[in-house]
C-alpha positions as a Markdown table, in Angstrom:
| # | Residue | x | y | z |
|---|---|---|---|---|
| 1 | Met | 0.0 | 0.0 | 0.0 |
| 2 | Gly | 1.7 | 3.2 | -1.2 |
| 3 | Ala | 1.6 | 6.6 | 0.4 |
| 4 | Ser | -0.4 | 7.9 | -2.6 |
| 5 | Ser | -3.1 | 5.3 | -2.2 |
| 6 | Pro | -6.5 | 6.5 | -0.9 |
| 7 | Asp | -6.5 | 3.5 | 1.5 |
| 8 | Tyr | -3.4 | 4.9 | 3.1 |
| 9 | Phe | -5.1 | 8.2 | 4.0 |
| 10 | Ile | -8.3 | 6.4 | 5.1 |
| 11 | Gly | -6.2 | 4.3 | 7.4 |
| 12 | Ile | -4.6 | 7.5 | 8.9 |
| 13 | Ala | -8.1 | 9.1 | 9.3 |
| 14 | Gln | -9.4 | 5.9 | 11.0 |
| 15 | Gln | -6.4 | 5.9 | 13.4 |
| 16 | Ala | -6.9 | 9.6 | 14.1 |
| 17 | Met | -10.6 | 9.0 | 14.9 |
| 18 | Trp | -9.7 | 6.1 | 17.2 |
| 19 | Ile | -7.1 | 8.2 | 19.0 |
| 20 | Leu | -9.7 | 11.0 | 19.4 |
| 21 | Ala | -12.2 | 8.5 | 20.9 |
| 22 | Leu | -9.5 | 7.1 | 23.3 |
| 23 | Ala | -8.5 | 10.6 | 24.4 |
| 24 | Ser | -11.9 | 12.0 | 25.0 |
| 25 | Ala | -13.7 | 9.0 | 26.6 |
| 26 | Pro | -12.1 | 9.2 | 30.0 |
| 27 | Ile | -13.4 | 12.8 | 30.3 |
| 28 | Leu | -16.7 | 12.6 | 28.5 |
| 29 | Ile | -18.1 | 9.3 | 29.9 |
| 30 | Pro | -17.8 | 10.3 | 33.6 |
| 31 | Ala | -19.2 | 13.8 | 32.8 |
| 32 | Leu | -22.1 | 12.1 | 31.1 |
| 33 | Ile | -22.8 | 9.8 | 34.0 |
| 34 | Ala | -22.5 | 12.7 | 36.5 |
| 35 | Gly | -25.0 | 14.7 | 34.4 |
| 36 | Ile | -27.5 | 11.9 | 34.3 |
| 37 | Ile | -27.3 | 11.3 | 38.0 |
| 38 | Leu | -27.6 | 15.0 | 38.8 |
| 39 | Gly | -30.5 | 15.3 | 36.3 |
| 40 | Met | -32.3 | 12.5 | 38.1 |
| 41 | Ile | -31.7 | 14.1 | 41.5 |
| 42 | Gln | -32.9 | 17.5 | 40.2 |
| 43 | Ala | -36.0 | 15.9 | 38.7 |
| 44 | Ala | -36.8 | 14.0 | 41.9 |
| 45 | Thr | -36.3 | 17.1 | 44.1 |
| 46 | Ser | -37.7 | 19.7 | 41.7 |
| 47 | Ile | -34.6 | 21.8 | 42.1 |
| 48 | Asn | -33.8 | 23.5 | 38.8 |
| 49 | Glu | -30.7 | 25.5 | 39.7 |
| 50 | Gln | -28.2 | 25.5 | 36.8 |
| 51 | Thr | -25.1 | 26.0 | 39.0 |
| 52 | Leu | -26.1 | 22.9 | 41.0 |
| 53 | Ala | -25.6 | 20.8 | 37.9 |
| 54 | Phe | -22.6 | 22.7 | 36.5 |
| 55 | Val | -20.3 | 22.6 | 39.5 |
| 56 | Pro | -20.3 | 18.8 | 40.2 |
| 57 | Lys | -19.7 | 18.1 | 36.5 |
| 58 | Leu | -16.8 | 20.6 | 36.5 |
| 59 | Ile | -15.3 | 18.8 | 39.5 |
| 60 | Val | -15.7 | 15.4 | 37.8 |
| 61 | Val | -14.0 | 16.7 | 34.6 |
| 62 | Gly | -11.2 | 18.2 | 36.6 |
| 63 | Ala | -10.7 | 15.0 | 38.6 |
| 64 | Met | -10.7 | 12.9 | 35.4 |
| 65 | Leu | -8.1 | 15.3 | 33.8 |
| 66 | Ala | -5.9 | 15.0 | 36.9 |
| 67 | Leu | -6.2 | 11.2 | 36.8 |
| 68 | Phe | -6.0 | 10.5 | 33.0 |
| 69 | Gly | -4.3 | 13.7 | 31.7 |
| 70 | Gly | -0.9 | 12.2 | 31.6 |
| 71 | Ala | -2.0 | 9.1 | 29.8 |
| 72 | Ile | -4.0 | 11.2 | 27.3 |
| 73 | Leu | -1.0 | 13.4 | 26.7 |
| 74 | Met | 1.2 | 10.4 | 26.1 |
| 75 | Leu | -1.3 | 8.9 | 23.7 |
| 76 | Leu | -1.5 | 12.1 | 21.7 |
| 77 | Ala | 2.3 | 12.6 | 21.7 |
| 78 | Asp | 2.8 | 9.0 | 20.4 |
| 79 | Phe | 0.3 | 9.6 | 17.6 |
| 80 | Thr | 1.9 | 12.9 | 16.7 |
| 81 | Arg | 5.4 | 11.2 | 16.7 |
| 82 | Glu | 4.0 | 8.5 | 14.4 |
| 83 | Met | 2.5 | 11.0 | 12.0 |
| 84 | Phe | 5.8 | 12.9 | 11.8 |
| 85 | Ala | 7.6 | 9.6 | 11.1 |
| 86 | Arg | 5.2 | 8.9 | 8.2 |
| 87 | Ile | 6.1 | 12.2 | 6.4 |
| 88 | Pro | 9.0 | 10.7 | 4.4 |
| 89 | Asp | 6.6 | 8.1 | 3.0 |
| 90 | Leu | 4.4 | 10.9 | 1.7 |
| 91 | Leu | 7.3 | 12.5 | -0.1 |
| 92 | Gln | 8.3 | 9.4 | -2.1 |
């Protein structure tokens, strides 16, 4: 499979989408779960304060960034390094 092949670029795009999913999932999934739980609590108690929903989600996102931020950064750095290593293949 040559670098000028459309399959080559589709493979790179698929890999980029997979890296994007892996990088965003540790942040988005806990925020989604926290939003659902807070929404159920607000519906059960009839409290419709926007800051009540925003602050806990912000705390969850911050905690997930603190826990997984290094791993996400390494994942993105490895992908970027791999993309730069593929540049000579594109120039042939």
